[in-house]
LUMRO-329512 format. One line per 5 residues: their letters; for each residue x, y, z of C-alpha. Coordinates in steps of 0.5 Angstrom, whole numbers. Last residue first. Layout:
BEGIN
a> X,Y,Z | ...
This chain:
BEGIN
xxxxx> -46,9,-32 | -40,14,-30 | -37,13,-23 | -31,9,-26 | -30,15,-31
xxxxx> -29,19,-25 | -24,14,-21 | -20,13,-28 | -19,21,-29 | -18,22,-21
xxxxx> -12,16,-22 | -9,20,-28 | -9,27,-24 | -7,25,-18 | -1,20,-20
xxxxx> 1,26,-25 | 1,31,-20 | 5,27,-15 | 10,25,-20 | 11,32,-23
xxxxx> 12,35,-16 | 17,31,-14 | 21,32,-21 | 22,25,-25 | 28,21,-24
xxxxx> 24,15,-22 | 19,15,-27 | 23,11,-33 | 26,6,-27 | 19,4,-26
xxxxx> 14,6,-20 | 6,7,-19 | 3,6,-12 | -4,10,-11 | -8,8,-5
xxxxx> -15,10,-6 | -18,12,1 | -23,9,0 | -30,8,-1 | -30,0,0
xxxxx> -37,-3,0 | -35,-10,-4 | -38,-7,-10 | -34,-1,-9 | -28,-6,-10
xxxxx> -31,-9,-16 | -32,-2,-19 | -25,0,-18 | -23,-6,-21 | -27,-5,-27
xxxxx> -25,2,-28 | -17,-1,-28 | -18,-5,-33 | -11,-6,-34 | -7,-5,-41
xxxxx> -3,1,-39 | -3,9,-39 | -10,10,-35 | -8,9,-28 | 0,11,-28
xxxxx> 4,5,-30 | 7,0,-25 | 12,-5,-28 | 16,-1,-33 | 23,-4,-33
xxxxx> 20,-11,-34 | 17,-8,-41 | 11,-11,-44 | 8,-7,-49 | 8,-12,-54
xxxxx> 4,-16,-49 | 5,-23,-47 | 5,-21,-40 | 0,-15,-39 | 2,-8,-39
xxxxx> 1,-4,-33 | -4,0,-29 | -4,3,-22 | -9,3,-16 | -8,0,-9
xxxxx> -14,-2,-5 | -13,-2,3 | -16,-4,9 | -21,-9,6 | -22,-14,12
xxxxx> -29,-11,15 | -31,-10,8 | -32,-17,7 | -28,-19,0 | -34,-21,-5
xxxxx> -32,-15,-10 | -25,-17,-10 | -27,-24,-12 | -32,-21,-18 | -25,-18,-21
xxxxx> -23,-25,-22 | -16,-27,-20 | -11,-28,-26 | -5,-28,-21 | -2,-22,-24
xxxxx> -8,-18,-25 | -10,-19,-18 | -3,-17,-16 | -2,-11,-20 | -9,-9,-17
xxxxx> -6,-9,-10 | -11,-11,-5 | -8,-9,3 | -12,-14,7 | -14,-15,14
xxxxx> -12,-15,22 | -15,-10,27 | -21,-13,28 | -17,-20,30 | -21,-26,27
xxxxx> -15,-30,26 | -18,-35,22 | -21,-30,18 | -15,-26,17 | -11,-32,14
xxxxx> -17,-35,10 | -18,-29,7 | -10,-29,5 | -11,-36,3 | -17,-35,-2
xxxxx> -13,-28,-5 | -7,-32,-7 | 1,-32,-6 | 1,-33,2 | 9,-34,3
xxxxx> 9,-28,-2 | 13,-27,-8 | 7,-28,-13 | 3,-23,-8 | -1,-22,-2
xxxxx> -1,-16,2 | -3,-17,10 | -6,-10,13 | -4,-10,20 | -8,-4,24
xxxxx> -5,-1,30 | -8,2,37 | -1,1,40 | -3,-5,44 | -7,-8,38
xxxxx> -1,-8,34 | 2,-14,39 | -5,-18,38 | -5,-17,31 | 3,-19,31
xxxxx> 1,-25,35 | -5,-27,31 | -1,-26,24 | 4,-31,27 | -1,-36,29
xxxxx> -4,-36,22 | 3,-36,19 | 5,-42,23 | -2,-46,21 | -2,-44,14
xxxxx> 5,-47,13 | 11,-43,12 | 17,-44,6 | 19,-37,5 | 16,-35,-2
xxxxx> 22,-29,-2 | 18,-22,-2 | 14,-23,4 | 8,-20,8 | 6,-14,12
xxxxx> 3,-7,11 | 2,-2,17 | -5,1,18 | -8,8,18 | -2,11,22
xxxxx> -4,16,28 | 4,18,27 | 6,17,34 | 2,10,35 | 4,8,28
xxxxx> 11,10,29 | 12,6,35 | 9,0,32 | 14,1,26 | 20,1,30
xxxxx> 18,-5,34 | 16,-9,28 | 23,-7,25 | 27,-9,31 | 22,-16,31
xxxxx> 24,-17,24 | 32,-16,25 | 31,-22,30 | 26,-26,26 | 32,-26,21
xxxxx> 37,-29,26 | 32,-35,27 | 25,-36,27 | 20,-34,22 | 13,-31,21
xxxxx> 15,-24,22 | 20,-25,17 | 17,-19,13 | 15,-12,15 | 14,-6,10
xxxxx> 11,-1,10 | 7,5,14 | 1,7,11 | -2,14,13 | -8,17,12
xxxxx> -11,24,14 | -6,28,11 | -8,36,11 | -1,39,10 | -1,42,17
xxxxx> -3,35,20 | 3,31,17 | 8,36,18 | 6,36,26 | 6,29,26
xxxxx> 13,29,23 | 15,33,29 | 12,29,34 | 15,23,31 | 22,26,32
xxxxx> 27,29,27 | 33,28,23 | 35,21,25 | 28,19,25 | 28,21,17
xxxxx> 33,15,16 | 29,10,20 | 22,12,16 | 26,12,10 | 28,5,11
xxxxx> 21,3,14 | 18,5,7 | 13,11,8 | 6,12,5 | 2,18,4
xxxxx> -5,21,5 | -10,26,3 | -7,28,-4 | -9,34,-8 | -3,35,-12
xxxxx> -1,41,-7 | -2,36,-1 | 3,31,-4 | 8,36,-5 | 8,38,2
xxxxx> 8,31,5 | 14,29,0 | 18,36,1 | 17,35,9 | 20,28,9
xxxxx> 26,30,4 | 27,28,-3 | 32,23,-5 | 28,17,-2 | 31,12,2
xxxxx> 30,5,-1 | 35,4,-6 | 36,0,-13 | 31,-6,-11 | 25,-1,-11
xxxxx> 26,5,-16 | 28,11,-13 | 24,18,-13 | 20,17,-7 | 14,19,-11
xxxxx> 10,13,-13 | 14,8,-8 | 12,11,-2 | 4,11,-3 | 0,17,-5
xxxxx> -6,17,-2 | -13,19,-5 | -20,21,-2 | -27,19,-5 | -33,21,-1
xxxxx> -36,26,-6 | -34,21,-11 | -32,23,-19 | -33,30,-18 | -28,30,-12
xx> -28,33,-5 | -22,35,-1
């Protein structure tokens, strides 16, 4: 599908945007896999995301080939699988992580995923040397499945900033290792948009769009962490221009979630996510 804002621009509806559940209050969507794919296609999206728990739930009901047929029948050209944690630790947590890793890698190969998103949510103590060795091993493992690994830095991760995240992927130097960059984390960490524009194109695997209210703003509400583009206080247009300056041309991944939105109908979630993002992308293309 082409769009007036950019003939090359295509959008992905990431998992939490249309799962109908709020992170921390559930992980399995209240909508079936088929329903989510069909709703995304109807709204104009060319890709979706799947969370690991929902993937495991879906695989109890259908096979990977059946999932792939649904994706193909609805024109889904992009797929994000998430989220792998504890891939850099030892002990019991690593055993759980390795089982999830095998599931995600197998699914990536069977479904033709664009990338698998990895990171950390618990500020787990980890040296850069340890993280680098583990990331290299993960990328090597993923290469055997034709998979790409996208590390997402965030305030709660063991690597919580862009500079160190770039050091991680640059040191490893694996062609299938890169970054997923979310505007919410860029704004939250106070990272200049000019730094985003300087990210090497070959490691910028995914760019995530949403909106929000700045800390200290009278509109700030912890229960509404991610708003649709254009409905918050972020300079989303400026972020898009910076990503484009790096050479990035999509797909643009939409990740929006809040308690307020989790109860909305599936079609409404997709339609609002697509239309609001399209408006911002079009505005970002204007002189």
